[in-house]
C-alpha positions in Angstrom: 96.2 84.8 -62.4 96.9 81.1 -62.5 94.9 79.0 -65.0 92.9 76.2 -63.5 92.3 73.3 -65.9 88.9 71.9 -66.5 88.1 68.2 -67.0 84.5 66.8 -67.2 83.2 70.0 -65.5 85.6 69.8 -62.6 88.6 72.2 -61.9 92.0 70.7 -61.4 95.5 71.8 -60.5 99.0 70.4 -60.1 101.2 72.7 -58.1 104.8 72.7 -57.1 105.3 74.8 -54.0 108.9 76.0 -53.3 110.5 77.7 -50.3 110.6 76.6 -46.7 107.7 74.2 -47.1 108.9 71.0 -45.5 109.1 70.4 -41.8 106.6 73.3 -41.2 103.3 71.3 -41.2 102.5 72.4 -44.8 101.0 69.0 -45.8 99.0 68.5 -42.6 97.6 72.1 -42.8 96.9 71.8 -46.5 94.8 68.7 -45.8 92.8 70.6 -43.2 92.2 73.4 -45.7 91.3 71.0 -48.4 88.9 69.1 -46.2 87.3 72.4 -45.1 86.8 73.4 -48.8 85.7 69.9 -49.9 88.4 69.4 -52.5 90.0 66.1 -53.4 93.6 65.2 -54.3 96.9 64.6 -52.6 100.0 66.3 -51.4 103.6 65.0 -50.9 107.1 66.2 -50.2 109.6 66.0 -53.1 113.2 64.9 -52.6 114.3 68.4 -53.8 112.6 70.1 -50.8 109.4 71.3 -52.5 105.8 70.2 -52.0 103.8 68.6 -54.8 100.0 69.2 -54.8 97.3 67.7 -57.0 93.7 69.0 -56.4 90.3 68.6 -58.0 86.9 70.1 -57.1 84.6 73.0 -57.8 86.2 76.2 -58.9 85.7 78.3 -55.8 87.0 75.5 -53.6 90.0 74.8 -55.7 90.7 78.5 -55.8 90.5 78.7 -52.0 93.2 76.0 -51.6 95.3 77.7 -54.3 95.2 81.0 -52.5 96.2 79.3 -49.2 99.1 77.6 -51.0 100.7 81.0 -51.8 100.9 81.6 -48.0 101.1 78.2 -46.4 101.0 77.7 -42.6 102.6 80.2 -40.3 106.1 78.6 -40.1 106.3 78.3 -43.9 108.0 80.7 -46.3 106.5 80.1 -49.7 108.8 81.6 -52.4 107.2 80.2 -55.5 104.0 78.4 -56.6 104.3 76.8 -60.0 101.4 75.3 -62.0 102.5 72.1 -63.7 100.4 71.1 -66.7 98.4 67.9 -66.0 98.7 65.0 -68.3 95.6 63.3 -69.6 96.3 60.3 -67.3 96.6 62.6 -64.2 93.3 64.3 -65.1 91.5 61.0 -65.4 93.1 59.8 -62.1 91.9 63.0 -60.3 88.5 62.7 -61.8 88.2 59.1 -60.8 89.4 60.0 -57.2 86.8 62.8 -57.0 83.9 60.9 -58.3 84.6 57.6 -56.6 84.6 55.9 -60.0 84.3 52.4 -58.6 81.2 53.1 -56.6 79.7 56.0 -58.5 79.5 58.0 -55.2 80.9 61.5 -55.1 83.8 61.8 -52.7 84.3 65.5 -52.1 86.6 65.5 -49.1 89.3 62.9 -49.8 92.6 64.7 -49.6 95.6 62.5 -48.9 99.1 63.1 -47.5 101.4 60.8 -49.5 104.9 59.6 -49.1 107.8 61.6 -50.4 108.2 61.6 -54.2 
């Protein structure tokens, strides 16, 4: 079982997804799944061919996206899902993104597709 980190009452993960995960609509489908489960974060391709995922939300919702990441979309072939420990700065950034720190409004469905790392 993968450990999901906690910060200020929210669950957070940084994942590195390996396998045939680029060019198979992994990021687009992950965004749909994230939006469905009301999690916040971002996803991007890496130059090494993996997919990098940061996610924050309530435990059941984060777990739903985590479970999906082990399969991916139908054209993907996920061979490995690695949890990368979050730095304190990454935790704060995820928390601020989730809570809408500037406005104080909770933003529970902002999941972005970012440019390649």
